[in-house]
FISETOR-98147 format. One record per residue (C-alpha): residue number from 1; residue in one letter; y, z, x. Coordinates in steps of 0.2 Angstrom, whole numbers, plus 5000, padded with zeros to 4 digits. Example, Ala and Ser with C-alpha at 12.3 -4.5 7.8 and 13.67 -1.06 7.14 Angstrom:
! residues 2
> k,r,c2,c3,c1
> 1,a,4978,5039,5062
> 2,s,4995,5036,5068
***
This chain:
! residues 790
> k,r,c2,c3,c1
> 1,x,5313,5110,5018
> 2,x,5300,5098,5012
> 3,x,5309,5084,5022
> 4,x,5309,5093,5038
> 5,x,5291,5098,5036
> 6,x,5286,5080,5034
> 7,x,5297,5075,5048
> 8,x,5288,5088,5059
> 9,x,5271,5082,5054
> 10,x,5275,5064,5057
> 11,x,5282,5067,5075
> 12,x,5267,5079,5078
> 13,x,5255,5065,5072
> 14,x,5263,5051,5083
> 15,x,5262,5063,5098
> 16,x,5244,5067,5095
> 17,x,5240,5048,5092
> 18,x,5248,5043,5108
> 19,x,5240,5057,5118
> 20,x,5223,5053,5110
> 21,x,5225,5034,5114
> 22,x,5230,5037,5132
> 23,x,5216,5050,5135
> 24,x,5203,5039,5127
> 25,x,5209,5025,5139
> 26,x,5207,5036,5154
> 27,x,5190,5042,5148
> 28,x,5184,5025,5145
> 29,x,5189,5020,5163
> 30,x,5180,5035,5171
> 31,x,5164,5034,5161
> 32,x,5161,5016,5167
> 33,x,5145,5006,5162
> 34,x,5132,5018,5170
> 35,x,5117,5021,5158
> 36,x,5105,5036,5157
> 37,x,5093,5039,5172
> 38,x,5077,5032,5165
> 39,x,5064,5041,5175
> 40,x,5063,5059,5181
> 41,x,5048,5068,5189
> 42,x,5046,5085,5182
> 43,x,5029,5091,5189
> 44,x,5018,5085,5203
> 45,x,5006,5091,5216
> 46,x,5010,5091,5235
> 47,x,4999,5076,5238
> 48,x,5006,5065,5224
> 49,x,5016,5050,5228
> 50,x,5031,5043,5218
> 51,x,5039,5027,5225
> 52,x,5053,5016,5218
> 53,x,5052,4998,5225
> 54,x,5056,4981,5218
> 55,x,5061,4987,5201
> 56,x,5045,4996,5199
> 57,x,5040,5015,5199
> 58,x,5024,5017,5208
> 59,x,5014,5033,5204
> 60,x,4999,5042,5211
> 61,x,4994,5059,5206
> 62,x,4986,5071,5218
> 63,x,4968,5076,5219
> 64,x,4969,5092,5209
> 65,x,4986,5093,5200
> 66,x,4993,5082,5186
> 67,x,5009,5072,5188
> 68,x,5022,5072,5174
> 69,x,5036,5060,5172
> 70,x,5050,5060,5159
> 71,x,5058,5044,5152
> 72,x,5075,5044,5145
> 73,x,5073,5063,5142
> 74,x,5063,5060,5126
> 75,x,5047,5052,5131
> 76,x,5034,5060,5143
> 77,x,5019,5052,5153
> 78,x,5006,5064,5160
> 79,x,4994,5057,5174
> 80,x,4978,5067,5176
> 81,x,4972,5070,5194
> 82,x,4967,5054,5203
> 83,x,4977,5043,5192
> 84,x,4988,5029,5199
> 85,x,4999,5015,5191
> 86,x,5016,5007,5191
> 87,x,5030,5007,5178
> 88,x,5042,4992,5176
> 89,x,5057,4991,5164
> 90,x,5075,4986,5165
> 91,x,5086,5002,5168
> 92,x,5104,5003,5164
> 93,x,5104,4997,5146
> 94,x,5104,5011,5133
> 95,x,5096,5000,5120
> 96,x,5081,4995,5131
> 97,x,5066,5004,5126
> 98,x,5052,4992,5132
> 99,x,5042,4997,5147
> 100,x,5025,4991,5155
> 101,x,5013,5002,5164
> 102,x,5000,4994,5175
> 103,x,4986,5007,5175
> 104,x,4975,5005,5191
> 105,x,4963,5020,5187
> 106,x,4962,5037,5180
> 107,x,4968,5045,5164
> 108,x,4986,5046,5156
> 109,x,4993,5055,5141
> 110,x,5008,5046,5133
> 111,x,5020,5055,5121
> 112,x,5034,5043,5116
> 113,x,5035,5051,5098
> 114,x,5053,5057,5100
> 115,x,5059,5040,5107
> 116,x,5060,5022,5101
> 117,x,5050,5017,5117
> 118,x,5038,5003,5115
> 119,x,5025,5004,5130
> 120,x,5012,4992,5135
> 121,x,4998,4999,5146
> 122,x,4988,4986,5155
> 123,x,4972,4986,5165
> 124,x,4963,4971,5173
> 125,x,4958,4964,5156
> 126,x,4965,4974,5142
> 127,x,4982,4978,5136
> 128,x,4987,4993,5124
> 129,x,5003,4990,5115
> 130,x,5008,5008,5109
> 131,x,5021,5010,5096
> 132,x,5031,5026,5098
> 133,x,5018,5040,5096
> 134,x,5005,5050,5106
> 135,x,4990,5041,5115
> 136,x,4976,5046,5127
> 137,x,4970,5032,5138
> 138,x,4955,5033,5151
> 139,x,4952,5019,5163
> 140,x,4937,5021,5174
> 141,x,4924,5010,5182
> 142,x,4930,4995,5171
> 143,x,4929,5004,5155
> 144,x,4944,5008,5144
> 145,x,4944,5022,5131
> 146,x,4959,5024,5120
> 147,x,4963,5037,5107
> 148,x,4978,5036,5095
> 149,x,4983,5054,5092
> 150,x,4999,5049,5083
> 151,x,5004,5032,5076
> 152,x,4994,5016,5080
> 153,x,4991,5005,5094
> 154,x,4986,4986,5096
> 155,x,4972,4982,5108
> 156,x,4973,4965,5116
> 157,x,4961,4954,5127
> 158,x,4957,4936,5128
> 159,x,4971,4931,5116
> 160,x,4964,4942,5103
> 161,x,4970,4958,5095
> 162,x,4962,4974,5087
> 163,x,4971,4987,5078
> 164,x,4968,5005,5082
> 165,x,4974,5016,5068
> 166,x,4981,5034,5070
> 167,x,4967,5047,5072
> 168,x,4954,5034,5079
> 169,x,4946,5030,5096
> 170,x,4940,5014,5104
> 171,x,4930,5010,5119
> 172,x,4930,4993,5128
> 173,x,4920,4987,5142
> 174,x,4929,4975,5154
> 175,x,4912,4969,5160
> 176,x,4907,4964,5142
> 177,x,4923,4955,5140
> 178,x,4921,4945,5157
> 179,x,4903,4941,5154
> 180,x,4906,4934,5136
> 181,x,4924,4928,5138
> 182,x,4922,4911,5130
> 183,x,4912,4917,5115
> 184,x,4923,4933,5112
> 185,x,4939,4923,5113
> 186,x,4934,4912,5098
> 187,x,4929,4927,5087
> 188,x,4939,4931,5071
> 189,x,4944,4948,5068
> 190,x,4930,4953,5056
> 191,x,4917,4948,5070
> 192,x,4927,4954,5084
> 193,x,4929,4971,5075
> 194,x,4909,4972,5075
> 195,x,4909,4970,5093
> 196,x,4922,4983,5097
> 197,x,4924,4995,5082
> 198,x,4935,5010,5081
> 199,x,4928,5027,5077
> 200,x,4933,5045,5073
> 201,x,4940,5053,5089
> 202,x,4929,5065,5098
> 203,x,4930,5083,5099
> 204,x,4946,5088,5110
> 205,x,4942,5093,5128
> 206,x,4953,5104,5139
> 207,x,4965,5089,5144
> 208,x,4968,5085,5126
> 209,x,4971,5103,5121
> 210,x,4983,5107,5135
> 211,x,4993,5091,5132
> 212,x,4994,5094,5113
> 213,x,5001,5112,5117
> 214,x,5013,5105,5130
> 215,x,5019,5092,5117
> 216,x,5023,5105,5105
> 217,x,5034,5114,5118
> 218,x,5042,5097,5124
> 219,x,5046,5092,5106
> 220,x,5053,5109,5101
> 221,x,5064,5109,5117
> 222,x,5070,5092,5113
> 223,x,5075,5098,5095
> 224,x,5083,5113,5102
> 225,x,5094,5103,5115
> 226,x,5098,5090,5101
> 227,x,5104,5104,5089
> 228,x,5114,5113,5103
> 229,x,5123,5096,5108
> 230,x,5127,5093,5089
> 231,x,5135,5111,5088
> 232,x,5144,5109,5104
> 233,x,5151,5092,5100
> 234,x,5160,5100,5084
> 235,x,5163,5093,5067
> 236,x,5175,5078,5072
> 237,x,5183,5079,5055
> 238,x,5187,5092,5043
> 239,x,5175,5097,5029
> 240,x,5186,5094,5014
> 241,x,5199,5081,5008
> 242,x,5213,5094,5004
> 243,x,5217,5101,5022
> 244,x,5232,5091,5030
> 245,x,5224,5093,5047
> 246,x,5207,5086,5040
> 247,x,5217,5070,5034
> 248,x,5227,5070,5050
> 249,x,5211,5070,5061
> 250,x,5205,5053,5053
> 251,x,5223,5046,5053
> 252,x,5225,5049,5072
> 253,x,5208,5040,5076
> 254,x,5213,5026,5064
> 255,x,5230,5025,5073
> 256,x,5223,5024,5090
> 257,x,5213,5009,5085
> 258,x,5228,5001,5078
> 259,x,5237,5004,5095
> 260,x,5223,4995,5104
> 261,x,5227,4976,5107
> 262,x,5212,4971,5117
> 263,x,5200,4964,5104
> 264,x,5184,4970,5113
> 265,x,5191,4988,5116
> 266,x,5197,4988,5098
> 267,x,5180,4984,5092
> 268,x,5172,4997,5103
> 269,x,5184,5010,5096
> 270,x,5180,5005,5078
> 271,x,5162,5007,5081
> 272,x,5165,5023,5090
> 273,x,5174,5030,5075
> 274,x,5159,5024,5063
> 275,x,5147,5034,5074
> 276,x,5159,5049,5073
> 277,x,5157,5049,5054
> 278,x,5138,5050,5057
> 279,x,5140,5064,5070
> 280,x,5151,5074,5059
> 281,x,5137,5073,5045
> 282,x,5125,5079,5058
> 283,x,5136,5094,5062
> 284,x,5139,5099,5044
> 285,x,5121,5097,5039
> 286,x,5116,5108,5054
> 287,x,5129,5122,5049
> 288,x,5124,5122,5031
> 289,x,5139,5112,5023
> 290,x,5129,5101,5012
> 291,x,5143,5093,5003
> 292,x,5153,5088,5019
> 293,x,5137,5082,5027
> 294,x,5133,5070,5012
> 295,x,5151,5064,5012
> 296,x,5152,5059,5030
> 297,x,5135,5051,5030
> 298,x,5140,5040,5015
> 299,x,5155,5035,5025
> 300,x,5145,5030,5040
> 301,x,5133,5020,5029
> 302,x,5148,5011,5021
> 303,x,5157,5007,5037
> 304,x,5142,5002,5047
> 305,x,5139,4987,5037
> 306,x,5153,4978,5046
> 307,x,5145,4980,5063
> 308,x,5126,4978,5061
> 309,x,5125,4962,5073
> 310,x,5136,4969,5087
> 311,x,5127,4974,5103
> 312,x,5138,4990,5105
> 313,x,5134,4996,5088
> 314,x,5115,4993,5092
> 315,x,5116,5003,5107
> 316,x,5124,5017,5097
> 317,x,5110,5016,5085
> 318,x,5097,5018,5098
> 319,x,5105,5033,5106
> 320,x,5105,5042,5089
> 321,x,5088,5036,5084
> 322,x,5083,5045,5101
> 323,x,5090,5061,5093
> 324,x,5083,5059,5076
> 325,x,5067,5049,5078
> 326,x,5056,5064,5075
> 327,x,5065,5070,5059
> 328,x,5051,5071,5046
> 329,x,5050,5070,5027
> 330,x,5039,5085,5028
> 331,x,5054,5096,5027
> 332,x,5060,5101,5010
> 333,x,5075,5107,5000
> 334,x,5093,5106,5007
> 335,x,5088,5111,5025
> 336,x,5095,5103,5040
> 337,x,5078,5096,5044
> 338,x,5077,5088,5027
> 339,x,5094,5080,5029
> 340,x,5090,5075,5047
> 341,x,5076,5064,5039
> 342,x,5090,5056,5027
> 343,x,5100,5053,5043
> 344,x,5085,5044,5051
> 345,x,5084,5033,5036
> 346,x,5102,5029,5036
> 347,x,5101,5024,5055
> 348,x,5086,5013,5051
> 349,x,5095,5004,5036
> 350,x,5111,5002,5047
> 351,x,5100,4992,5059
> 352,x,5096,4980,5045
> 353,x,5077,4980,5049
> 354,x,5066,4966,5043
> 355,x,5054,4967,5029
> 356,x,5040,4970,5040
> 357,x,5049,4984,5050
> 358,x,5054,4993,5033
> 359,x,5036,4992,5028
> 360,x,5031,4999,5045
> 361,x,5044,5013,5044
> 362,x,5038,5018,5026
> 363,x,5020,5019,5032
> 364,x,5024,5030,5047
> 365,x,5034,5042,5035
> 366,x,5018,5044,5025
> 367,x,5008,5048,5041
> 368,x,5021,5060,5047
> 369,x,5022,5069,5031
> 370,x,5003,5071,5030
> 371,x,5003,5078,5048
> 372,x,5013,5093,5042
> 373,x,4998,5100,5033
> 374,x,4987,5100,5018
> 375,x,4995,5112,5005
> 376,x,5000,5107,4988
> 377,x,5018,5103,4992
> 378,x,5013,5092,5006
> 379,x,5001,5082,4995
> 380,x,5014,5080,4982
> 381,x,5027,5074,4995
> 382,x,5014,5061,5002
> 383,x,5010,5055,4984
> 384,x,5029,5052,4982
> 385,x,5030,5043,4998
> 386,x,5015,5032,4994
> 387,x,5023,5027,4978
> 388,x,5039,5022,4986
> 389,x,5029,5012,4999
> 390,x,5019,5004,4985
> 391,x,5035,4999,4977
> 392,x,5042,4992,4993
> 393,x,5027,4982,4997
> 394,x,5026,4975,4979
> 395,x,5045,4971,4979
> 396,x,5047,4964,4996
> 397,x,5031,4957,5004
> 398,x,5033,4940,4995
> 399,x,5048,4937,5006
> 400,x,5038,4936,5022
> 401,x,5037,4918,5024
> 402,x,5035,4916,5043
> 403,x,5018,4911,5048
> 404,x,5020,4920,5065
> 405,x,5022,4937,5055
> 406,x,5003,4935,5049
> 407,x,4997,4946,5063
> 408,x,5009,4960,5059
> 409,x,5004,4959,5041
> 410,x,4986,4961,5046
> 411,x,4990,4975,5058
> 412,x,4998,4985,5044
> 413,x,4984,4981,5032
> 414,x,4971,4988,5043
> 415,x,4981,5004,5046
> 416,x,4983,5007,5027
> 417,x,4965,5003,5024
> 418,x,4959,5016,5037
> 419,x,4972,5028,5030
> 420,x,4963,5028,5013
> 421,x,4946,5030,5022
> 422,x,4952,5045,5031
> 423,x,4961,5052,5015
> 424,x,4950,5049,5000
> 425,x,4960,5060,4990
> 426,x,4973,5046,4989
> 427,x,4961,5032,4984
> 428,x,4968,5027,4967
> 429,x,4970,5011,4958
> 430,x,4988,5010,4961
> 431,x,4986,5012,4980
> 432,x,4972,5000,4981
> 433,x,4984,4987,4974
> 434,x,4994,4989,4990
> 435,x,4980,4983,5001
> 436,x,4977,4968,4989
> 437,x,4995,4963,4991
> 438,x,4994,4963,5010
> 439,x,4978,4952,5008
> 440,x,4986,4939,4997
> 441,x,5002,4938,5008
> 442,x,4992,4937,5024
> 443,x,4980,4923,5017
> 444,x,4995,4913,5011
> 445,x,5002,4913,5029
> 446,x,4987,4906,5037
> 447,x,4988,4888,5043
> 448,x,4971,4881,5038
> 449,x,4959,4883,5023
> 450,x,4945,4887,5035
> 451,x,4955,4902,5042
> 452,x,4959,4908,5024
> 453,x,4941,4907,5018
> 454,x,4935,4916,5034
> 455,x,4948,4930,5030
> 456,x,4943,4931,5012
> 457,x,4925,4934,5017
> 458,x,4931,4948,5027
> 459,x,4941,4955,5013
> 460,x,4927,4954,5001
> 461,x,4915,4963,5013
> 462,x,4928,4977,5015
> 463,x,4930,4979,4996
> 464,x,4911,4980,4994
> 465,x,4911,4993,5008
> 466,x,4925,5002,4999
> 467,x,4916,5002,4982
> 468,x,4901,5010,4991
> 469,x,4912,5023,4999
> 470,x,4921,5027,4983
> 471,x,4904,5029,4974
> 472,x,4898,5041,4987
> 473,x,4914,5051,4986
> 474,x,4913,5051,4967
> 475,x,4895,5058,4968
> 476,x,4901,5072,4980
> 477,x,4915,5075,4968
> 478,x,4928,5072,4982
> 479,x,4936,5059,4970
> 480,x,4937,5063,4951
> 481,x,4925,5051,4942
> 482,x,4938,5043,4931
> 483,x,4949,5040,4946
> 484,x,4935,5032,4956
> 485,x,4929,5022,4940
> 486,x,4946,5014,4939
> 487,x,4947,5011,4957
> 488,x,4930,5002,4958
> 489,x,4933,4992,4943
> 490,x,4950,4987,4951
> 491,x,4941,4982,4967
> 492,x,4928,4972,4957
> 493,x,4943,4962,4949
> 494,x,4951,4959,4966
> 495,x,4934,4952,4973
> 496,x,4934,4940,4959
> 497,x,4952,4935,4963
> 498,x,4950,4932,4982
> 499,x,4933,4925,4981
> 500,x,4933,4908,4991
> 501,x,4923,4893,4987
> 502,x,4909,4895,5000
> 503,x,4903,4880,5009
> 504,x,4890,4889,5018
> 505,x,4875,4892,5006
> 506,x,4868,4907,5016
> 507,x,4885,4916,5015
> 508,x,4887,4912,4997
> 509,x,4870,4918,4993
> 510,x,4873,4935,5003
> 511,x,4889,4939,4993
> 512,x,4880,4934,4976
> 513,x,4866,4946,4980
> 514,x,4879,4960,4984
> 515,x,4888,4957,4968
> 516,x,4872,4955,4958
> 517,x,4866,4972,4965
> 518,x,4882,4980,4959
> 519,x,4881,4973,4941
> 520,x,4871,4987,4933
> 521,x,4883,5000,4940
> 522,x,4899,4990,4935
> 523,x,4892,4988,4918
> 524,x,4889,5007,4917
> 525,x,4907,5010,4923
> 526,x,4914,4998,4909
> 527,x,4903,5006,4895
> 528,x,4911,5018,4882
> 529,x,4899,5031,4889
> 530,x,4908,5031,4906
> 531,x,4925,5031,4897
> 532,x,4923,5049,4892
> 533,x,4913,5055,4907
> 534,x,4919,5069,4919
> 535,x,4911,5077,4934
> 536,x,4894,5071,4940
> 537,x,4888,5054,4934
> 538,x,4872,5049,4943
> 539,x,4861,5056,4929
> 540,x,4871,5046,4915
> 541,x,4870,5031,4926
> 542,x,4851,5033,4929
> 543,x,4849,5034,4910
> 544,x,4860,5019,4907
> 545,x,4850,5009,4920
> 546,x,4833,5013,4913
> 547,x,4839,5005,4897
> 548,x,4841,4987,4903
> 549,x,4842,4981,4886
> 550,x,4861,4986,4886
> 551,x,4863,4974,4901
> 552,x,4853,4961,4894
> 553,x,4864,4962,4878
> 554,x,4880,4959,4888
> 555,x,4872,4944,4897
> 556,x,4866,4936,4881
> 557,x,4883,4939,4873
> 558,x,4892,4931,4888
> 559,x,4880,4917,4888
> 560,x,4885,4912,4870
> 561,x,4904,4917,4871
> 562,x,4918,4904,4872
> 563,x,4936,4906,4878
> 564,x,4941,4917,4892
> 565,x,4943,4903,4905
> 566,x,4959,4910,4912
> 567,x,4953,4928,4915
> 568,x,4942,4934,4929
> 569,x,4923,4935,4928
> 570,x,4924,4954,4929
> 571,x,4936,4955,4915
> 572,x,4924,4944,4904
> 573,x,4910,4955,4909
> 574,x,4920,4971,4905
> 575,x,4925,4965,4888
> 576,x,4908,4959,4883
> 577,x,4901,4976,4889
> 578,x,4913,4985,4877
> 579,x,4909,4974,4863
> 580,x,4890,4975,4865
> 581,x,4891,4994,4866
> 582,x,4904,4997,4852
> 583,x,4897,4984,4839
> 584,x,4879,4988,4844
> 585,x,4884,5006,4840
> 586,x,4887,5001,4821
> 587,x,4871,4991,4821
> 588,x,4879,4974,4822
> 589,x,4867,4960,4828
> 590,x,4868,4942,4832
> 591,x,4886,4944,4838
> 592,x,4896,4928,4844
> 593,x,4913,4930,4851
> 594,x,4929,4921,4858
> 595,x,4936,4930,4873
> 596,x,4955,4931,4876
> 597,x,4964,4921,4889
> 598,x,4976,4935,4895
> 599,x,4969,4947,4908
> 600,x,4977,4962,4899
> 601,x,4974,4956,4881
> 602,x,4961,4969,4874
> 603,x,4957,4958,4858
> 604,x,4941,4949,4856
> 605,x,4938,4937,4841
> 606,x,4921,4941,4833
> 607,x,4917,4923,4826
> 608,x,4901,4930,4817
> 609,x,4890,4945,4817
> 610,x,4877,4952,4805
> 611,x,4876,4969,4797
> 612,x,4861,4973,4786
> 613,x,4859,4955,4783
> 614,x,4877,4951,4779
> 615,x,4888,4940,4789
> 616,x,4905,4946,4794
> 617,x,4919,4941,4806
> 618,x,4936,4948,4813
> 619,x,4946,4953,4828
> 620,x,4941,4968,4838
> 621,x,4954,4978,4848
> 622,x,4943,4985,4862
> 623,x,4957,4997,4868
> 624,x,4961,5004,4851
> 625,x,4944,5003,4844
> 626,x,4950,4994,4828
> 627,x,4944,4979,4818
> 628,x,4956,4968,4809
> 629,x,4957,4952,4800
> 630,x,4939,4956,4793
> 631,x,4930,4944,4782
> 632,x,4914,4953,4775
> 633,x,4901,4943,4765
> 634,x,4914,4930,4761
> 635,x,4927,4943,4755
> 636,x,4943,4946,4765
> 637,x,4947,4964,4769
> 638,x,4966,4966,4769
> 639,x,4967,4981,4780
> 640,x,4961,4986,4797
> 641,x,4946,4998,4800
> 642,x,4943,5010,4814
> 643,x,4926,5008,4823
> 644,x,4919,5024,4817
> 645,x,4923,5020,4799
> 646,x,4916,5002,4799
> 647,x,4898,5005,4795
> 648,x,4902,5017,4780
> 649,x,4914,5004,4773
> 650,x,4902,4990,4775
> 651,x,4888,5000,4766
> 652,x,4900,5005,4752
> 653,x,4904,4986,4750
> 654,x,4886,4982,4749
> 655,x,4883,4996,4736
> 656,x,4871,5005,4748
> 657,x,4882,5021,4750
> 658,x,4891,5033,4740
> 659,x,4907,5040,4747
> 660,x,4909,5059,4748
> 661,x,4921,5068,4736
> 662,x,4939,5064,4740
> 663,x,4935,5049,4751
> 664,x,4940,5032,4745
> 665,x,4938,5015,4752
> 666,x,4957,5014,4756
> 667,x,4956,5030,4766
> 668,x,4943,5022,4777
> 669,x,4956,5008,4781
> 670,x,4973,5007,4789
> 671,x,4988,4995,4787
> 672,x,4990,4982,4800
> 673,x,5005,4986,4811
> 674,x,5019,4972,4810
> 675,x,5021,4974,4829
> 676,x,5008,4964,4838
> 677,x,4995,4972,4849
> 678,x,5002,4963,4864
> 679,x,5019,4971,4861
> 680,x,5012,4988,4858
> 681,x,5002,4987,4874
> 682,x,5017,4981,4884
> 683,x,5028,4995,4877
> 684,x,5014,5008,4881
> 685,x,5012,5002,4899
> 686,x,5030,5002,4903
> 687,x,5034,5019,4895
> 688,x,5020,5026,4906
> 689,x,5026,5019,4922
> 690,x,5044,5024,4918
> 691,x,5038,5042,4915
> 692,x,5031,5042,4932
> 693,x,5048,5038,4940
> 694,x,5056,5052,4929
> 695,x,5065,5038,4919
> 696,x,5067,5042,4900
> 697,x,5068,5028,4887
> 698,x,5067,5028,4869
> 699,x,5057,5015,4861
> 700,x,5071,5008,4850
> 701,x,5080,5003,4866
> 702,x,5066,4991,4872
> 703,x,5068,4973,4868
> 704,x,5053,4962,4867
> 705,x,5060,4946,4860
> 706,x,5057,4937,4877
> 707,x,5040,4945,4880
> 708,x,5032,4927,4879
> 709,x,5043,4923,4893
> 710,x,5036,4938,4903
> 711,x,5052,4948,4901
> 712,x,5055,4965,4893
> 713,x,5073,4971,4891
> 714,x,5077,4990,4893
> 715,x,5094,4991,4885
> 716,x,5097,5010,4889
> 717,x,5088,5021,4901
> 718,x,5092,5038,4908
> 719,x,5088,5045,4926
> 720,x,5089,5064,4926
> 721,x,5093,5076,4912
> 722,x,5108,5083,4903
> 723,x,5126,5079,4908
> 724,x,5120,5073,4926
> 725,x,5109,5059,4919
> 726,x,5113,5042,4925
> 727,x,5114,5028,4912
> 728,x,5108,5011,4915
> 729,x,5100,4995,4908
> 730,x,5088,4982,4916
> 731,x,5075,4969,4913
> 732,x,5057,4971,4919
> 733,x,5042,4959,4921
> 734,x,5028,4959,4908
> 735,x,5016,4966,4921
> 736,x,5029,4981,4924
> 737,x,5031,4978,4943
> 738,x,5047,4969,4946
> 739,x,5065,4975,4939
> 740,x,5080,4963,4938
> 741,x,5097,4962,4930
> 742,x,5101,4980,4934
> 743,x,5117,4987,4927
> 744,x,5123,5005,4930
> 745,x,5136,5014,4921
> 746,x,5147,5024,4933
> 747,x,5164,5033,4934
> 748,x,5171,5016,4939
> 749,x,5163,5006,4924
> 750,x,5148,4996,4923
> 751,x,5141,4989,4940
> 752,x,5129,4975,4940
> 753,x,5115,4971,4953
> 754,x,5110,4953,4954
> 755,x,5094,4956,4963
> 756,x,5075,4958,4960
> 757,x,5065,4973,4967
> 758,x,5050,4983,4964
> 759,x,5050,4994,4949
> 760,x,5047,5009,4960
> 761,x,5063,5006,4969
> 762,x,5073,5008,4953
> 763,x,5077,5027,4954
> 764,x,5083,5025,4972
> 765,x,5094,5009,4968
> 766,x,5102,5018,4953
> 767,x,5106,5034,4963
> 768,x,5114,5024,4977
> 769,x,5125,5014,4966
> 770,x,5130,5029,4956
> 771,x,5134,5039,4971
> 772,x,5144,5025,4979
> 773,x,5154,5023,4964
> 774,x,5158,5042,4964
> 775,x,5163,5041,4982
> 776,x,5174,5026,4979
> 777,x,5182,5035,4964
> 778,x,5186,5050,4975
> 779,x,5194,5040,4988
> 780,x,5205,5031,4975
> 781,x,5211,5047,4968
> 782,x,5214,5054,4985
> 783,x,5225,5039,4989
> 784,x,5235,5041,4973
> 785,x,5237,5059,4977
> 786,x,5244,5055,4995
> 787,x,5256,5042,4988
> 788,x,5262,5054,4975
> 789,x,5265,5068,4988
> 790,x,5275,5056,4998
***
């Protein structure tokens, strides 16, 4: 009976495969090469003109009614009354999403948010390169007003470019450009920006409100059509691995490919099958079958790697990016909307984007998530995406080596800096580092020292403005004091790092004066008084500032200090300020110190100091507030002493104090740990960073034997909890930013990864490797089962 059943299924399969093969051949012939209709007029007045001539679409709206056209069904252009222009692009190719609109006059609303469309809007003297997004552009009497409602635009004229970030407006006079063309053409970005600054968008008028409302309807209808087409297309494959018909479905499609002998058609069929895996995942996510959706999405990701460079595959990617381009990370849980965002990410990865494209996508995900609202859940999601973005920048921006990419780097830098200005709740030390990484990478790509120095001046000026902005936000308690304090001190260190050797005395004097004016405030932020401060700080700062002797002590201490040649001036100042405050607090005078050479080393060598007329020396840990290696009045103290106990101990040694009952000299000291302070600091920093990533590690599994070489070994780490925890090991750089030599324990054994990447990417890497191993194991078991059945 079993034999006849197998025979029947075999004959049935062959018939179906043959039928499918010939049907697919017929459909391919009928379908032909025709692409989608690129332009469709969906609304116009009786006096409007729309003409197609010489590969250009000419448009002219009427006197009282707007003209609305649709591009590729997922982008819309709305012309206000009395607006005219011409649109040029290459129709027929599904992957072509580049168009140019020559705007003669009037006002136009562009919504390409649901499309990969890249649109350049040109006037007589200005070009606006609009990435997929929403833009409002007015061109009247030689003046161009642009508002970037969603996503950013690049404004170009006279060979120069300015960045217009999301949520900002810019106004440009063509008469001003023409009158000073030669001078403007030579301006660098910082000076060009002063001539043509962007500003907060003005209050919405009726045109903006009407279009924003219509956009909501347009995008909602787009998503409704997409979901309907996914449902109607069906699952393509079964939802499980057990059903014989599910396995037959894939077998038939594979067999049809095998029966195709024309190489080009065979490749097209293989690529078509790969996208059917993707479409099946979309269907199951939409219908709530999470497991089946995840399975087929993973198959798509795995199979697509073979075809990334094929034009047919790229066309298929564009068509599906058309469908899922507005899927946002704002959705949560296991909903279809959330999984559609995962599918958008899978499509992006399948296109093998460049480093700059990945950075751009990651930043757009942040903006899209933030656009969903301001509730606590949204804020948490934006924070998570910011950290992923920071890890991506840290781990990949060094790979950008092409000098032609400098402009793109600068564009992304400006967008991110403006994002922090608009959303001060995200101004933190960890995110300010992102801007600094862009600055360093950008300057490294510039061709001449003069260009690099000019841009360093611009970055210094921006940081000085940021410090003032953060101070204002701290004063208004928009930013918590300690967050703002750490951010300002980080910016101060960054200024010292990028400071150029000024050849212009006036420029050098300007920045010296700016930094000098900041010195009292920076000294206050570095003081122990500020370390424990919460809430409003201005009163404490005023009291600190009136006591100028504190600042004078720091200046005098630095003047006599040695060492510290390898650390920044701000770090030298910070350590000197701590020493002056802390040791001055125990009445130590005539202090002479040697500063450390490591930026993160908290230990300062006290060469000599006086206490009540007695000379002493030692090593002061400014982080732990502990003195060690003490020699007091020529007597060596074997143990370390905490700062708060030092004066009592010294007075007892001098016979000037009697200890309270139960207190002994030994109780005022503590044994020196055999573990070096540097090792302890490295451990603490690493464990804190891993905790933020939900990775747990016990101290006993940290190997510091190669710390001097800048490497920490993590021999066993866990991602997740309980039975579902993923086990892995890796190495990490001493500054806790770059991971390498990752090895993940999976159902298929240990899988090594011979690559370096940002530490923040680690959880994603581990999860991907683990899930891939699980899938491969399942496929292996399925194959064994099929062989046993036969």
